[in-house]
PLY file of the C-alpha trace (Angstrom):
ply
format ascii 1.0
element vertex 445
property float x
property float y
property float z
element edge 444
property int vertex1
property int vertex2
end_header
0.00 0.00 0.00
1.06 3.58 -0.65
0.42 5.72 2.43
1.06 9.47 2.64
1.31 10.85 6.19
1.11 14.62 6.70
2.63 15.79 9.97
5.93 14.55 11.40
5.00 15.11 15.02
4.83 12.37 17.64
1.81 10.61 16.11
2.97 10.90 12.49
6.51 9.65 13.14
5.37 6.77 15.37
2.85 5.65 12.75
5.39 6.01 9.93
7.95 3.87 11.78
5.34 1.22 12.52
4.18 1.01 8.91
7.67 1.19 7.39
8.59 -1.89 9.44
5.84 -3.70 7.52
7.39 -2.75 4.17
4.56 -0.41 3.25
5.26 2.37 0.73
5.38 5.34 3.13
5.79 9.06 2.41
6.06 11.36 5.43
5.68 15.08 4.74
6.01 18.15 6.95
6.64 21.85 6.43
9.45 21.74 9.03
12.57 20.07 7.59
14.03 19.45 11.07
11.09 17.24 12.07
11.97 14.90 9.23
15.62 14.53 10.21
14.90 11.40 12.33
14.51 9.31 9.18
17.96 7.80 8.96
19.25 5.25 6.49
17.57 2.36 8.36
14.08 3.78 7.90
12.30 2.44 4.83
10.32 5.55 3.91
10.45 8.70 1.82
10.31 12.14 3.39
9.28 15.40 1.79
9.50 18.96 3.09
6.29 20.66 2.05
2.82 21.84 3.02
-0.07 19.36 3.00
-2.43 22.17 1.98
-0.36 23.02 -1.10
-1.68 21.44 -4.31
1.81 21.58 -5.77
3.36 19.72 -2.81
0.58 17.13 -2.72
1.10 16.47 -6.42
4.83 16.15 -5.80
4.28 13.32 -3.27
1.91 11.74 -5.83
-1.07 11.82 -3.47
-3.25 10.77 -6.40
-1.61 7.31 -6.16
-2.15 7.01 -2.40
-4.28 4.23 -0.95
-4.42 6.24 2.28
-3.77 9.88 3.11
-3.42 10.56 6.85
-3.28 14.14 8.18
-2.04 14.33 11.78
-0.55 17.84 12.03
-1.27 19.78 15.27
-3.78 22.00 13.39
-7.26 20.55 12.94
-8.25 22.91 10.12
-5.06 22.04 8.20
-5.84 18.33 8.56
-9.43 18.64 7.32
-8.38 20.89 4.41
-5.55 18.53 3.46
-7.95 15.55 3.38
-10.38 17.51 1.21
-7.60 18.33 -1.27
-6.14 14.80 -1.20
-9.54 13.24 -1.97
-10.14 15.59 -4.87
-6.68 14.82 -6.25
-7.43 11.09 -6.21
-6.40 9.64 -2.81
-8.59 6.58 -2.13
-9.12 7.02 1.64
-8.37 9.89 4.05
-8.01 10.23 7.82
-7.81 13.43 9.89
-6.77 14.18 13.46
-9.24 16.65 14.98
-9.79 18.64 18.19
-13.57 19.02 18.07
-15.73 16.13 19.28
-18.79 17.56 17.46
-17.23 16.46 14.17
-17.58 12.85 15.32
-21.33 13.00 15.96
-23.28 10.62 13.68
-25.28 13.50 12.17
-22.03 15.08 10.88
-20.43 11.93 9.46
-22.09 12.16 6.05
-21.18 15.85 5.79
-17.48 15.11 6.23
-17.65 12.11 3.88
-19.00 14.42 1.18
-16.14 16.83 1.87
-13.64 14.01 1.43
-12.78 13.07 5.04
-13.41 9.33 5.46
-12.50 8.99 9.11
-11.41 11.18 12.05
-9.79 10.74 15.44
-9.95 13.01 18.49
-6.99 11.93 20.69
-8.05 13.78 23.86
-11.45 12.13 23.82
-9.93 8.64 23.41
-7.48 9.33 26.26
-10.28 10.55 28.55
-12.29 7.39 27.87
-9.24 5.29 28.81
-8.91 7.20 32.10
-12.59 6.72 32.95
-12.23 3.01 32.19
-9.19 2.83 34.51
-11.15 4.51 37.33
-14.13 2.20 36.91
-11.84 -0.82 37.42
-9.04 0.44 39.68
-7.63 -3.07 40.18
-6.65 -3.31 36.48
-3.60 -1.82 34.73
-5.29 -2.16 31.34
-8.85 -2.93 30.24
-10.01 -3.60 26.69
-13.50 -4.69 25.66
-13.86 -6.75 22.50
-16.92 -8.11 20.69
-19.24 -5.55 22.28
-17.87 -6.30 25.73
-18.45 -10.07 25.57
-14.70 -10.76 25.79
-12.42 -8.71 28.03
-8.64 -8.38 27.89
-7.20 -7.00 31.09
-3.70 -6.56 32.55
-3.36 -7.07 36.32
-0.33 -6.91 38.60
-0.03 -10.06 40.71
0.42 -9.55 44.46
2.30 -11.83 46.89
-0.94 -13.14 48.40
-2.33 -14.28 45.03
-3.31 -17.96 44.71
-1.57 -17.93 41.31
1.92 -17.17 42.67
4.48 -19.90 41.86
1.95 -21.91 39.83
2.75 -23.05 36.30
0.22 -22.35 33.60
-0.49 -26.01 32.86
-1.74 -26.37 36.47
-4.45 -23.78 35.81
-5.81 -25.61 32.77
-7.23 -28.46 34.84
-10.25 -26.42 35.90
-13.11 -25.16 33.73
-11.70 -22.79 31.09
-12.82 -19.43 32.51
-9.84 -17.35 31.45
-6.74 -17.51 29.29
-3.39 -15.93 30.18
-2.21 -14.55 26.84
0.94 -12.76 28.08
3.19 -12.19 31.07
5.19 -9.01 31.58
8.18 -9.40 33.90
11.25 -7.15 34.27
10.18 -4.94 31.33
9.85 -7.95 28.98
6.53 -9.25 27.68
6.28 -12.90 26.62
3.57 -15.19 25.30
3.83 -18.02 27.83
3.79 -21.79 27.45
2.28 -24.27 29.89
5.61 -24.59 31.71
5.95 -20.87 32.50
5.63 -20.01 36.18
3.71 -17.02 37.61
5.68 -14.86 40.04
4.68 -12.11 42.44
4.99 -8.73 40.69
4.21 -10.11 37.23
1.66 -8.27 35.12
-0.61 -10.94 33.67
-2.76 -10.26 30.62
-5.97 -12.27 30.80
-8.75 -12.79 28.30
-12.05 -13.83 29.82
-15.78 -13.44 29.32
-17.90 -10.79 31.03
-19.45 -13.57 33.17
-16.14 -14.35 34.90
-14.18 -11.10 34.80
-15.10 -10.19 38.37
-13.20 -13.28 39.59
-9.87 -11.88 38.37
-9.13 -9.30 41.13
-9.43 -12.02 43.77
-7.17 -14.36 41.79
-4.56 -11.59 41.57
-4.70 -10.99 45.34
-6.52 -7.67 45.03
-9.68 -6.33 46.62
-12.25 -4.38 44.61
-13.24 -0.88 45.61
-15.34 1.90 44.16
-13.79 5.23 43.16
-15.97 7.99 44.63
-13.45 10.81 45.21
-11.04 11.81 42.44
-8.34 14.49 42.29
-7.17 15.60 38.83
-4.00 17.63 38.26
-4.04 19.80 35.13
-6.92 21.54 33.37
-6.14 20.06 29.94
-8.68 19.00 27.33
-8.20 15.44 28.53
-9.08 16.56 32.07
-12.21 18.37 30.87
-13.42 15.33 28.92
-12.64 13.02 31.87
-14.75 15.19 34.19
-17.62 15.13 31.68
-17.47 11.34 31.21
-17.26 10.40 34.92
-20.62 9.73 36.67
-22.32 12.63 38.46
-21.99 10.90 41.84
-18.17 11.06 41.71
-16.70 14.02 43.61
-13.90 15.63 41.60
-11.28 18.16 42.65
-9.40 19.65 39.71
-6.10 21.50 40.24
-4.97 24.09 37.68
-1.86 26.25 38.10
-2.93 28.97 35.64
-5.31 31.37 37.42
-7.12 32.62 34.30
-7.58 29.07 33.01
-8.99 27.90 36.35
-11.76 30.55 36.06
-12.54 29.41 32.51
-12.77 25.80 33.66
-15.46 26.71 36.20
-17.78 27.63 33.34
-17.17 24.42 31.37
-17.23 21.68 33.99
-20.12 19.78 35.65
-21.40 20.71 39.11
-19.64 17.78 40.79
-16.24 19.37 39.97
-14.49 21.83 42.30
-11.67 23.80 40.64
-8.62 24.91 42.65
-5.95 27.36 41.49
-2.93 25.47 42.80
-0.02 23.18 41.96
-0.75 19.50 42.45
2.88 18.88 43.40
2.55 20.89 46.64
2.47 18.38 49.52
1.02 20.96 51.93
-1.85 21.75 49.59
-2.57 18.08 48.88
-2.78 17.34 52.59
-4.93 20.41 53.16
-7.38 19.24 50.51
-7.60 15.71 51.93
-5.37 13.71 49.59
-5.47 10.85 52.12
-9.24 10.56 51.57
-8.99 10.47 47.77
-9.64 7.14 46.00
-7.88 8.07 42.76
-5.38 10.69 41.57
-5.09 11.57 37.85
-2.20 13.67 36.49
-2.80 15.02 32.96
-0.64 18.12 32.63
1.44 18.58 29.48
4.55 17.61 31.46
5.28 13.88 31.71
7.83 14.30 34.52
5.39 16.36 36.62
2.67 13.76 36.10
4.93 10.90 37.20
6.18 12.76 40.28
2.67 13.81 41.28
1.42 10.21 41.07
4.38 9.04 43.14
3.49 11.62 45.78
-0.16 10.55 45.71
0.88 6.90 46.21
3.04 8.03 49.15
-0.05 9.64 50.73
-1.98 6.40 50.40
-4.03 6.94 47.23
-5.00 3.49 45.96
-5.32 4.28 42.25
-3.16 6.68 40.22
-3.24 7.47 36.50
-0.46 9.39 34.75
-0.42 10.80 31.23
3.08 10.04 29.94
3.62 11.40 26.42
7.43 11.24 26.49
8.15 7.74 25.15
11.52 7.71 26.94
9.71 7.85 30.30
7.18 5.06 29.66
9.37 2.26 31.02
10.47 4.32 34.00
6.86 5.13 34.92
5.99 1.45 34.73
8.95 0.48 36.94
7.94 3.10 39.51
4.60 1.32 39.92
2.61 4.42 38.96
-0.56 2.49 38.15
-2.29 3.14 34.83
-0.32 4.99 32.15
-2.03 6.95 29.40
-0.19 7.81 26.19
-2.26 9.87 23.78
-0.18 9.18 20.71
-0.17 5.39 21.16
-3.95 5.45 21.58
-4.25 7.56 18.41
-1.88 5.39 16.39
-3.78 2.21 17.30
-7.00 3.89 16.20
-5.48 4.83 12.83
-3.86 1.40 12.47
-7.28 -0.25 12.73
-8.43 2.00 9.90
-5.54 0.79 7.73
-6.10 -2.92 8.29
-8.66 -4.91 6.32
-12.36 -4.45 7.07
-12.41 -7.88 8.74
-10.34 -6.55 11.65
-13.03 -4.83 13.65
-10.90 -3.61 16.55
-7.19 -3.12 17.21
-5.75 -1.81 20.46
-2.11 -1.12 21.29
-1.26 -2.05 24.87
0.50 0.94 26.40
2.50 -1.13 28.87
3.33 -4.23 26.83
4.50 -3.31 23.29
1.67 -5.47 21.98
-1.58 -5.34 20.03
-4.87 -7.10 20.58
-7.29 -7.46 17.68
-10.65 -8.99 16.87
-10.48 -10.77 13.49
-13.23 -12.55 11.53
-12.35 -16.02 10.20
-13.09 -16.38 6.46
-14.47 -19.64 5.02
-11.62 -21.90 3.82
-9.01 -19.81 5.67
-6.06 -21.68 7.23
-7.28 -20.95 10.76
-10.47 -23.01 10.13
-8.76 -26.11 8.70
-7.80 -27.92 11.92
-7.73 -27.74 15.70
-5.80 -24.85 17.24
-3.10 -27.13 18.70
-2.30 -28.38 15.17
-1.97 -24.90 13.64
1.49 -23.31 13.50
0.85 -19.74 14.64
3.28 -16.95 13.70
5.92 -16.20 16.30
4.67 -13.86 19.07
0.99 -14.60 18.34
-1.62 -16.32 20.53
-5.41 -16.68 20.40
-7.34 -15.45 23.43
-11.00 -16.28 22.82
-13.78 -16.10 20.26
-17.40 -15.15 19.67
-19.56 -17.69 17.82
-23.18 -16.82 17.02
-23.07 -14.13 19.67
-21.73 -16.47 22.39
-18.27 -15.87 23.92
-15.92 -18.75 24.68
-12.29 -19.30 25.60
-9.95 -21.09 23.19
-7.89 -24.18 24.06
-5.87 -26.63 21.99
-8.92 -28.70 21.03
-10.89 -25.72 19.70
-11.79 -25.81 16.01
-12.36 -22.28 14.73
-15.34 -22.05 12.40
-16.00 -19.63 9.52
-17.31 -16.24 10.68
-16.07 -16.72 14.25
-14.80 -13.42 15.73
-11.41 -14.37 17.17
-9.42 -12.35 19.73
-5.76 -12.36 18.66
-2.88 -11.17 20.89
0.35 -10.15 19.11
3.78 -8.98 20.22
6.25 -6.89 18.21
4.23 -5.82 15.18
3.20 -9.35 14.16
-0.48 -8.50 13.61
-0.38 -8.54 9.82
1.20 -12.00 9.84
-1.58 -13.22 12.11
-4.20 -11.66 9.85
-3.07 -13.86 6.92
-4.32 -16.97 8.74
-7.88 -15.68 8.60
-8.13 -15.10 4.81
0 1
1 2
2 3
3 4
4 5
5 6
6 7
7 8
8 9
9 10
10 11
11 12
12 13
13 14
14 15
15 16
16 17
17 18
18 19
19 20
20 21
21 22
22 23
23 24
24 25
25 26
26 27
27 28
28 29
29 30
30 31
31 32
32 33
33 34
34 35
35 36
36 37
37 38
38 39
39 40
40 41
41 42
42 43
43 44
44 45
45 46
46 47
47 48
48 49
49 50
50 51
51 52
52 53
53 54
54 55
55 56
56 57
57 58
58 59
59 60
60 61
61 62
62 63
63 64
64 65
65 66
66 67
67 68
68 69
69 70
70 71
71 72
72 73
73 74
74 75
75 76
76 77
77 78
78 79
79 80
80 81
81 82
82 83
83 84
84 85
85 86
86 87
87 88
88 89
89 90
90 91
91 92
92 93
93 94
94 95
95 96
96 97
97 98
98 99
99 100
100 101
101 102
102 103
103 104
104 105
105 106
106 107
107 108
108 109
109 110
110 111
111 112
112 113
113 114
114 115
115 116
116 117
117 118
118 119
119 120
120 121
121 122
122 123
123 124
124 125
125 126
126 127
127 128
128 129
129 130
130 131
131 132
132 133
133 134
134 135
135 136
136 137
137 138
138 139
139 140
140 141
141 142
142 143
143 144
144 145
145 146
146 147
147 148
148 149
149 150
150 151
151 152
152 153
153 154
154 155
155 156
156 157
157 158
158 159
159 160
160 161
161 162
162 163
163 164
164 165
165 166
166 167
167 168
168 169
169 170
170 171
171 172
172 173
173 174
174 175
175 176
176 177
177 178
178 179
179 180
180 181
181 182
182 183
183 184
184 185
185 186
186 187
187 188
188 189
189 190
190 191
191 192
192 193
193 194
194 195
195 196
196 197
197 198
198 199
199 200
200 201
201 202
202 203
203 204
204 205
205 206
206 207
207 208
208 209
209 210
210 211
211 212
212 213
213 214
214 215
215 216
216 217
217 218
218 219
219 220
220 221
221 222
222 223
223 224
224 225
225 226
226 227
227 228
228 229
229 230
230 231
231 232
232 233
233 234
234 235
235 236
236 237
237 238
238 239
239 240
240 241
241 242
242 243
243 244
244 245
245 246
246 247
247 248
248 249
249 250
250 251
251 252
252 253
253 254
254 255
255 256
256 257
257 258
258 259
259 260
260 261
261 262
262 263
263 264
264 265
265 266
266 267
267 268
268 269
269 270
270 271
271 272
272 273
273 274
274 275
275 276
276 277
277 278
278 279
279 280
280 281
281 282
282 283
283 284
284 285
285 286
286 287
287 288
288 289
289 290
290 291
291 292
292 293
293 294
294 295
295 296
296 297
297 298
298 299
299 300
300 301
301 302
302 303
303 304
304 305
305 306
306 307
307 308
308 309
309 310
310 311
311 312
312 313
313 314
314 315
315 316
316 317
317 318
318 319
319 320
320 321
321 322
322 323
323 324
324 325
325 326
326 327
327 328
328 329
329 330
330 331
331 332
332 333
333 334
334 335
335 336
336 337
337 338
338 339
339 340
340 341
341 342
342 343
343 344
344 345
345 346
346 347
347 348
348 349
349 350
350 351
351 352
352 353
353 354
354 355
355 356
356 357
357 358
358 359
359 360
360 361
361 362
362 363
363 364
364 365
365 366
366 367
367 368
368 369
369 370
370 371
371 372
372 373
373 374
374 375
375 376
376 377
377 378
378 379
379 380
380 381
381 382
382 383
383 384
384 385
385 386
386 387
387 388
388 389
389 390
390 391
391 392
392 393
393 394
394 395
395 396
396 397
397 398
398 399
399 400
400 401
401 402
402 403
403 404
404 405
405 406
406 407
407 408
408 409
409 410
410 411
411 412
412 413
413 414
414 415
415 416
416 417
417 418
418 419
419 420
420 421
421 422
422 423
423 424
424 425
425 426
426 427
427 428
428 429
429 430
430 431
431 432
432 433
433 434
434 435
435 436
436 437
437 438
438 439
439 440
440 441
441 442
442 443
443 444
């Protein structure tokens, strides 16, 4: 496929690197030559210094030959205009990064299709939804719903008191198949385990299970469930605003914003259950004054990754049970994980996984990049006569770094084991490490 990406910021470069590793024909363009300097000799892509709203520059990158044109510059209006121009020049499909959730409303979809914008993504909205999901299930590091919520993939840190500690996976298979451990993350390395792998305290286990049994997982991991009723949010960003709007009305929210003028503006935009404070969330005296020790969850979503990490560490020190940090600096992701911050939100990884789903075939209905595991989980439909339907799972040679987590058949969820025979039109949950999703997809066609 020929893919033209406009905007060499964090999202554009991350997406370009991901796709170039798959030997796609990639062109990355940006008006700022310096942003394109990362593309060294080992990167299989073309770069072009130019404006994505210039007809001349779009013609120069041969946008008329593009299967996909993706505009992810920081400017929403530039992205929408660029998609309009690219469509009219002959690009087959277009995708725009936006900052206005109204554009995504169903009533506006046809309007943008007529303009020439096939799909859009609003990163702040996606990030806010991830935060709300993390607060609804504070015992989980990651939570992904597949097949309309019938199958759940969740990452949970295993405590010392867990009944799973020191057990090997084959020992768990003797009981009724209620869950499947698709991956183990230990010492910054994620593996797809075999039956002989042992579970240790401190591991992050990634489970797939059905909605009927998901509530058993916290107990298995040695954790107790609790409800988040009091939340403190540091930073009055767009993500913070959306999070406040998406949380239930019965949750008490304290929002801390350092900029005085902005804190007044926030008062007019936020629901009644939100109290806005003009203060720095890193001030220990202020946090104690405002009852940090009575808060169930602390969320740090300033534009500063270091500040967010430090604030969550402080909140943990004061006894807050659940913390969520926005960490946009990729260099800090591993450090934040090692510091036991809790849930980590990365806006660009969320956005890239959303765009990646758009680029895959129509039979891949959902793709999600796991922030803390360098992995993807996808829901793929099995075609009639595809290799995956020919024999039992234990007799199929899966690509390296790929495992199957569960399936939906005629609306009914079930776990997969070695004796499972996948049938045509089953919706199969596939877990992949290290960019192996496209290899896995070939089994289903």
